[in-house]
C-alpha positions, -999 to 999 in steps of 0.1 A, spaced: -749 -112 493 -760 -147 485 -734 -173 494 -748 -198 469 -747 -173 440 -711 -164 450 -701 -201 451 -717 -207 417 -698 -178 400 -665 -189 415 -670 -225 403 -681 -212 369 -649 -191 367 -629 -223 374 -649 -241 347 -642 -214 321 -605 -214 331 -604 -252 322 -616 -242 287 -583 -227 278 -563 -260 283 -592 -277 266 -588 -254 236 -550 -262 237 -557 -299 233 -584 -293 207 -561 -272 186 -530 -292 194 -545 -324 181 -556 -307 149 -520 -295 140 -492 -316 126 -470 -334 151 -440 -311 145 -459 -280 157 -482 -293 185 -461 -278 213 -462 -244 198 -500 -246 195 -503 -257 231 -480 -229 242 -500 -202 224 -531 -211 244 -513 -217 277 -493 -184 277 -526 -165 276 -534 -177 311 -504 -159 324 -501 -127 303 -538 -118 301 -543 -124 338 -516 -97 345 -530 -73 320 -565 -78 333 -554 -69 368 -534 -39 358 -559 -22 335 -581 -47 316 -609 -50 341 -610 -12 344 -612 -7 307 -640 -32 303 -661 -24 334 -650 10 346 -672 41 343 -674 50 306 -652 78 294 -657 76 256 -693 75 244 -699 39 254 -666 28 239 -642 23 268 -642 23 306 -621 46 328 -593 39 353 -610 36 387 -603 -1 388 -567 -1 376 -546 -25 396 -580 -39 408 -584 -8 430 -618 -4 447 -626 -41 443 -615 -58 475 -645 -59 498 -667 -42 471 -699 -55 456 -714 -54 421 -749 -57 409 -764 -31 432 -785 -5 416 -785 -19 381 -819 -23 364 -805 -28 329 -784 -60 332 -799 -93 319 -794 -109 353 -826 -107 374 -811 -117 408 -816 -91 434 -785 -100 456 -752 -83 453 -721 -103 442 -685 -98 456 -667 -77 430 -636 -100 429 -658 -130 421 -671 -111 391 -636 -99 382 -622 -135 381 -652 -148 361 -648 -122 335 -610 -127 334 -614 -162 321 -634 -148 291 -606 -124 285 -580 -152 286 -597 -175 260 -605 -148 235 -569 -143 222 -562 -180 226 -589 -187 200 -572 -165 174 -540 -186 174 -557 -215 156 -559 -195 124 -521 -191 121 -509 -226 133 -477 -241 120 -460 -209 109 -459 -183 137 -430 -171 158 -436 -177 194 -429 -142 207 -447 -122 180 -479 -143 183 -477 -138 221 -472 -101 215 -502 -98 192 -527 -121 209 -520 -112 245 -507 -76 245 -514 -56 214 -546 -73 203 -560 -74 239 -555 -37 245 -574 -20 217 -596 -50 208 -607 -74 236 -611 -51 266 -630 -23 249 -654 -47 231 -661 -63 265 -671 -28 276 -694 -24 247 -712 -57 253 -711 -65 290 -708 -32 309 -744 -25 319 -752 9 335 -750 8 373 -737 -28 375 -702 -22 389 -712 10 407 -745 29 412 -734 58 389 -713 38 364 -722 42 328 -716 12 305 -711 3 269 -731 13 238 -742 -21 226 -755 -32 260 -773 1 270 -780 21 239 -784 -4 211 -799 -30 234 -786 -59 213 -786 -91 234 -755 -113 240 -758 -134 271 -723 -149 273 -701 -136 245 -711 -144 210 -700 -110 199 -674 -101 225 -656 -134 224 -664 -154 192 -670 -128 165 -642 -107 181 -617 -136 179 -630 -149 145 -626 -115 129 -591 -111 142 -583 -147 131 -594 -138 96 -572 -107 96 -541 -126 108 -546 -154 83 -544 -127 56 -513 -111 71 -494 -143 74 -504 -160 42 -506 -197 34 -485 -224 51 -457 -239 30 -473 -264 7 -509 -256 15 -533 -268 0 -513 -291 -22 -498 -312 7 -521 -330 32 -520 -313 66 -542 -336 86 -547 -336 124 -519 -356 140 -539 -368 170 -577 -371 168 -579 -384 204 -565 -351 215 -591 -333 195 -619 -353 212 -604 -347 246 -602 -310 239 -638 -309 227 -650 -327 259 -631 -303 281 -646 -274 262 -681 -288 264 -677 -293 302 -662 -259 308 -688 -242 286 -715 -249 312 -696 -224 334 -692 -201 304 -729 -199 297 -748 -209 328 -723 -190 350 -732 -159 330 -765 -158 349 -743 -147 379 -768 -165 402 -777 -201 410 -813 -200 398 -838 -206 370 -819 -185 345 -787 -205 351 -807 -237 347 -822 -225 314 -787 -215 300 -773 -249 311 -801 -267 294 -799 -247 262 -761 -252 261 -765 -290 262 -793 -291 236 -778 -268 211 -744 -286 212 -761 -319 207 -781 -308 176 -751 -290 162 -730 -321 163 -758 -340 145 -762 -312 119 -724 -312 111 -724 -350 107 -755 -349 84 -737 -324 61 -706 -346 61 -727 -377 53 -745 -360 24 -715 -341 11 -687 -367 16 -705 -400 21 -692 -405 57 -693 -387 90 -659 -381 108 -647 -379 143 -632 -345 135 -665 -334 122 -683 -345 154 -658 -325 176 -660 -295 153 -698 -296 152 -700 -297 190 -678 -266 192 -699 -248 166 -730 -255 186 -713 -242 218 -703 -210 200 -737 -204 185 -757 -209 216 -734 -186 237 -751 -153 229 -786 -169 230 -786 -193 259 -803 -169 283 -828 -155 259 -844 -185 241 -866 -215 249 -852 -250 247 -868 -256 214 -851 -225 201 -818 -239 213 -824 -271 194 -830 -251 162 -800 -228 167 -777 -257 172 -789 -276 142 -786 -246 120 -752 -236 133 -738 -271 129 -749 -273 92 -739 -238 83 -704 -240 100 -698 -274 83 -704 -258 49 -685 -226 59 -652 -244 67 -649 -256 31 -649 -221 17 -613 -214 28 -602 -236 -1 -623 -217 -26 -610 -184 -14 -574 -195 -8 -575 -185 29 -553 -207 50 -573 -206 83 -554 -235 97 -578 -248 123 -611 -233 110 -614 -205 135 -632 -183 109 -656 -211 99 -665 -222 134 -661 -191 157 -668 -162 134 -696 -179 114 -710 -197 145 -709 -164 165 -728 -146 137 -754 -173 134 -761 -174 171 -762 -137 174 -786 -132 145 -809 -161 155 -818 -143 187 -837 -120 164 -859 -150 154 -860 -171 186 -857 -146 214 -884 -149 240 -885 -124 269 -905 -148 290 -872 -167 295 -854 -137 310 -875 -111 327 -846 -86 326 -839 -89 289 -835 -54 275 -844 -61 239 -876 -71 221 -890 -106 214 -877 -123 182 -897 -126 150 -911 -160 159 -924 -147 192 -942 -117 179 -915 -91 181 -911 -83 144 -877 -75 129 -865 -48 154 -844 -71 175 -829 -88 144 -817 -54 132 -801 -47 165 -784 -81 166 -771 -75 130 -757 -41 139 -739 -54 169 -724 -83 151 -713 -61 122 -698 -35 144 -677 -59 164 -666 -78 132 -655 -47 114 -637 -31 144 -619 -63 154 -609 -71 118 -594 -37 111 -576 -35 145 -561 -70 141 -551 -63 104 -533 -31 112 -515 -46 142 -506 -77 122 -490 -57 94 -472 -35 119 -457 -65 136 -448 -81 103 -430 -50 91 -410 -45 124 -401 -76 144 -416 -101 119 -445 -124 124 -437 -157 105 -409 -182 108 -388 -186 77 -394 -215 52 -366 -237 65 -378 -235 101 -414 -241 90 -403 -272 71 -383 -285 100 -411 -278 125 -416 -249 148 -415 -270 179 -379 -278 173 -368 -244 159 -389 -222 182 -389 -242 214 -360 -266 211 -381 -296 220 -405 -321 204 -438 -335 216 -429 -372 209 -397 -391 215 -392 -417 188 -356 -427 198 -346 -463 199 -356 -482 230 -333 -511 223 -350 -544 212 -328 -566 234 -350 -558 264 -382 -559 243 -378 -588 220 -344 -603 224 -332 -590 190 -295 -589 182 -295 -554 168 -308 -520 179 -343 -511 170 -348 -488 140 -362 -454 153 -399 -451 147 -411 -423 125 -444 -405 126 -459 -389 95 -484 -361 101 -519 -374 96 -535 -342 81 -565 -320 76 -596 -338 63 -618 -308 54 
């Protein structure tokens, strides 16, 4: 065991944990003021519920010995059995982590937990402003996690022999040999496809798109973006599972791709709309983070620059399509996470360079002499995860809608789901009394706050 590697993985797990409250601020600022608490809560609750599910059976389903043709792990780690004092990484020749030292199993368990937490939290942005608190929690942290998140993690991240010398892993990692360093398929395409399904199940918000539904707090959005960017270094560089050259490469690629994606998004806004926006800068940065996630450990820095620029421009164009198709994806989860995840996953087929990662299981990309073989593998992996996640989320969504109900009624939606679902509001605009403030002879008129709305 290498103490430095262990420390890096534990610190990275904490960084990834910070991404969930970062996402809460990013999403919360983009909603209207009357539903910001509901949005914050839908991210925060995932930290609690998914952690419990992960300990009970999620880690075992994701990284246990395969029991279903590369589709799902078994139960040997249920309740985190066989993990205390155990090691991972011994005897695995197929994982894209070239370190030779073992890692404490629980360090790996906690690191992967943070990925499991943020995946359902991402979904909630597609159904903002109109979702019952308990049904969204049920879908995103219980029902959707069970048949959707944990098995897909097994497909993509469970490498043969990694969690035990004889353990067999998932089909994408070991049979298909598609490459995904930190979760472009298992997190972003997975969540984006589920978000698309739930946006269809719930339908449009009351008044959309006729009424403006702009972000109520752009400083919140920028704060959330900054926390996400900061935490994403743990997300990507931490996925090297060792404090070495590969982690440094992933860290560098994460920074560069995010920078060019931000620029690419703003260039599209300048050409299309005549002005760049703060919201666009924040969204462009997140698009770059999403796109570089699968590729950060497989491409050169120049490839990262290209991936970010392409993703920023493509995602900026994609978010506008929801108006054309009448899909009320409230906070652009589909346009940023699904599209960005697909772009990053496919571009490995062009920019992948095995000299970056000596343990890469796939072939070089097209621009590095590998032909189209790896691109085909990447496309199959992206398509399989997209289709599976969309169908599962759609079926579960309609089941919940037909039984306990998924959406608040029109009156509660108009009033605001913070007040009707949580019995509280984010902002107190009650009179402060102007005698103390300005010596006026009458009480102050209560301030009002109109939602400042969606600009895309």
